[in-house]
Phi, psi and omega in degrees: 000137178293142181253144178270126177230117181055040175079007181238151179261126180253118180270159180299327185256046178221168180128169184293333182268359184280137176230135181285173178297322179297319179296318180296318178296319179295320177294320178295317178298319179295318176299318179297317180295320178295323178294319178297316179298321179294319177296319179297320180293317177297320179297320178296315179298321180292322178296319178295320178295317179297322178295320177295319180289331178297321177293325180286324187252321184279321182301314178297325180294317179296324176294319178296316179295323177296323179293320177299318178296322179294320178298318179294323178297315178296322178298317180294322178295319178296322178297317180292323175294326177294320175298320178299318180294318178299324179293320180294317183284340178288319173049058182256010177087356177274154181285156174285118185293350179270357182240112182297324181298319178294323177297316179293324176295317179300317179298318181295315183293316183293332179287344177275346183271139177259114180265080184245346180277111183256019184296320184239022181054040181296331181293331178295317178299320180293319178296320177295324177297316179295319182297322179290323175297320177298322179293323178291325176293325175304318180299324181287316181294321182285335178227079190290334185055250186264009179282132178279178183295324178296317179294322180294322179294325176296320178294320179296319178295321178295321178297318179295320180293327175295317177297320178297320179297318179299315180294322178298321180296316180296317178294325177294321176296321179298319177295320178300318181290320182287336181289348174204064189294331182296326180266331190256352182238165185272128179287139174259310173212194184296335186242004185224136171232161184212166178210145175209150178197152181207156176204190182294335185266329185201170169221134184230145176218144180232137176231120188241126170266107191285162172289108178222149179297142180225152176288154176295332182265015182294126181230038180298151178289161178294149183292147173248118187254120181250127179236078185297327179291337177259002179063025185233143172227133184236130172255111181293138179296152187296331180294347178251019184294332180262013184270132169280124189204169172236132176250127182241141169234127181233116178259108174272124188279017174216165178273106186276000188252356182300318183288345180271348180284152177296133181289132181273130185280114176243019184294338180271001179291149178298332181294340180276000179293115186275356185289148171274177186295325179293315178299318179297317182296321177298314180296320179294321179296317177297318180295321178298316180296320179295318179293319178298322178294320178295319179296315181294320178296320180293322177296320177297318178297317180296317178296320180296320180295318178294322179295319179298317179296321179295317179293328177299317178292322180292326179297326178296321182292330182256025183296325183269000183264145177295145185298330181294341179261007180293151172295163184298317182295326180289323177296320177298321179298314179293322176297323179295321178295320182291333176295327186258354182207154180301151179299329180298321180289328178294316179296321176299324179294317179296321178297320180296322180294320177297318179296321178298319182293327180285314186280318178053047179265148185298323183292341181288342176295328176294324177294322177300319180296319180295318178296321179299317179296319180296318179295325177293321181292339180296329182253350180264124173294155182294339183285352184299327181294318178293325178292319181298330177286339182276323184234154176243113185292346178281353183250152175281173180300315180297320179294319178295320177296318178297317178299315179296320181296317180295320179295321178294317178299318181295318179296314181294321180297318180292327179291341181263004178279131181273132180274105182281147177246160181301136179065008180267141177272120182295111183289346179275336177264320184249155173218157183265124176235160181087002180090190180241147181242109178271122177237122183226152172238121186240152172286151180276132176289161178298137183267153180292148180237132180265128182269173183299327182277006178091354179281159183239133178230151180228131175267114183262121179247118180083190182290153178277069179206167181294133181247120181288149173285141181286098180227116180204103183239133178248123182259123178234101182297142178282134180262149177293140179290155187275335189248033181276154181280165183291332182287331183256001185297314182296318180295317181294318180297318178297320181292320180294318179296321180295317179295320178295320178294322178293323179292323180293329182293343177282353180259147177292138177259132181239128176246130179235127175274132183296130179302138183278352178268012181232141175272128181248116182261354177203165178292126183287163178244121180288144179218160183237138181279131177253105184292328180294314182268355179057049177204167175272139184225155175260008179290148180068016176241124185221167174051059183278130179223143181238129178257106184295322183291316182270353183055049178234153176235133181236149179200162175262137182237130178275352178214158174264155180165211181259127181244151178220161179253114185258140175225161175294121184288347182247035178297326182268017176247152354281168180282149178272319179197173179202163181203144175233127181210154175297146181293134183285171180103160181290328183259029184292133179227007186227188182231143180253129174246117181248132179231121175262105181275189182296330182238312188251162171243124183237134176242132178247144173244129181250124176224116183062229179261019180242150179228144177227145170274113185259350178206139177217110183246157178063024177285151183286331180221187179271011179299149178071002179295333179291346179274346185297126177081000180266124185270136178224168166293147190300324180294323179287322178299317178299318179296318180293322178294318180296318178296330179275004175091006179257108179244110175244017191235095186288150174275165180302336180259018185295336183300335181281347187237351178275137180303135181100337177050040179281136179292144177292164183287170179303117192300310183295313180294322180294315180298320177295321179297320178297319178298316179296316180297321179297319180291325181276354191296338180283338185236353183230157179239137182235149179211160181289154175235142181288345179283345182289338185298314186259008177287148178302166187295336178262018177236121177242118185248131181210175176250144182214142173210156181265125180265335178229104181305130179256159179292138183284138177260148184297132178082000181266172182252032181296333181296335180280336186255338182284154183281140179270350181252137182282327181247170179083169182279134180285127180285155174287152171238144182281131180236139173240129181243129177233173175297342183261329188199167168235131187216144173281135183258154179284328180288162179235181181293338182256011178293158182290326180211161183275142177217141178271012179295127181293157180299319176230111181278125181290142183288332183211176182294325180297314177292323178296321177294322178295324181272353186299129177235113182285346178203181182297321182296318177295320180297321181277342181063041188269141176276124184261015185284334185247030182280136174279108186296326181294314181292315183293319182287328176292318176296318177300318179302316181293315180295320181293331177283324181280318179056055182289341177289329179277331189239034174215000000 
């Protein structure tokens, strides 16, 4: 019960110290807001501190890495100059592959030479010479150094012309053999002669149905031509069974059509960004400041606009009052108007407001809106609209940066999408491996005739070149009708199948045995080269069948030409795991990079500027086993692996064709991480983490441990990464790398869930600044004074080509 004290009633919930629930909620809300503001302020101060420390710690590291890259560049230039000198002293009549003019001169001279004498297979030696020149040009194209894009395109055209010259020589020999097949070719039977030859560059086979007398009632089956050295078998269609002809199969052991395809523009890819991490950080910092300035300016304009609208309403209320009696804010408003417009117009505006107040007509509200807009435009620059399109004042700086980043990724991603056409083989998804198979059917040239006096004469009809047989069949399968009855459905289906089979028999059947020097991870898809459109097409190819046991693929072809076997170039993506470790053994001088792809496991050993594949597991055949342990320059090793069907090296547009469609990691940060890992590879071990798969594109998660404790450097964080135990195996630590920092994480590979919580959380900004590591090298506290630039740059080249952080 309330008690009366001094004539007043005092309730239990009253008094000067009492606060209601609403007051308590308001105070709690205020405390939360103050805490948020404090956290934002601390975060802002920390970002400014980190940016200052980034210049102190990251900039020197980027300079050191740039110096290592420069040394490797000079080393490669010296290597190329040494090759140039060896070519000069060899003086074997071949062109210098580094000089486009010499290549073009060589092409011109060789096209004037007639390679028709087949007595000693001299044309094979010439073809092998051309093939070696093409391989030397490959080295230049794969490692261009100081050659610009125009020069590289000249080298590609020269390489293509060299391949054309090689094919022209082989075709010229074929014409030479066919022009007197009875004397120059090997007899098979009374009516058939053949020829075959093979070398490192090609394999060729000829099957000739000779001019021999035949009965009018001759109904022999069409010839079946087997070319085992070319891995090809051809069944001639029945309509050509009475044709005197030559069937040729030419297996080119490389893809001669790549250089003829239109070059796909990847210049807008993030991977083409040449900046190092320090340059990128500086640019991002400037962009953040510019965006923040735009946001603040836009907020000021918005507040100004609201204030103008408020003053506009207030002016209406004081329309009948003398201006000398206006409030101070209204006077400021009118002064602002007069600054941007003559006083006469301001007075006219006041008169209009008075008139509006008197008349109060609905249509005048539209005039108010127009006047309001005009008054706003008086203080708003015309550029405000464009600025408003650039920034959203409702978003924070981080949200605005995130929005811009996503828009940029989407634009670049769309620019890298290949526009597929009907029946065209997408060259960005598929590639041709195993070489190209040219299959042709030719008319027989007139044969020489010996006269009574011993002289020999030849009647030449048409050009002195191979003439193709007119063979062009289009297969259009008959479809079942939609409205047949159930009683006649089986008969109609049987009849349609029979007609389709009869139509297919009019097409030539081609069987190709898969080359054994290539690893096949899936059944290939046959394709035909279209010279007019400069692409591979599946048009005129029907009834495709694959024999798993014999490893052969058969199909019907409506035209003769160049055929290839296409497979998905990203069959081995994404990667399952990877590891980098110092090479074992007492005499170890290198680093091992192991990549477990979707199908195979490949281990590379890096020593100096050379790389070798030292292990290949889960391969489908014994192909490429001859490459095990053989050291090459990294660009050449990548080329040999690709020719052998092993592709671990994604293109910039690979994200569109790899299963899962995961976006690649931040290009600049990923490249810098590879450089740091390459420098640390002699003393540290790195491994894949399962948390990296679902991490955002600007988060790279991996495991790291130190295998050889290094001396701690002053101000570095080596104490956090070095092992505290002298014996036993050093455990891995989880590392997260972003464009802003590298940090050790508290979670492990066996944790229940991923967390970005650092291993040791700093108590304040000062301690956070002391521990701040902008990259892996700072985090590890590694001394870069004794780094082998050849080994580190070679390993970096290999890692940057594989990009296991993006695709694992």
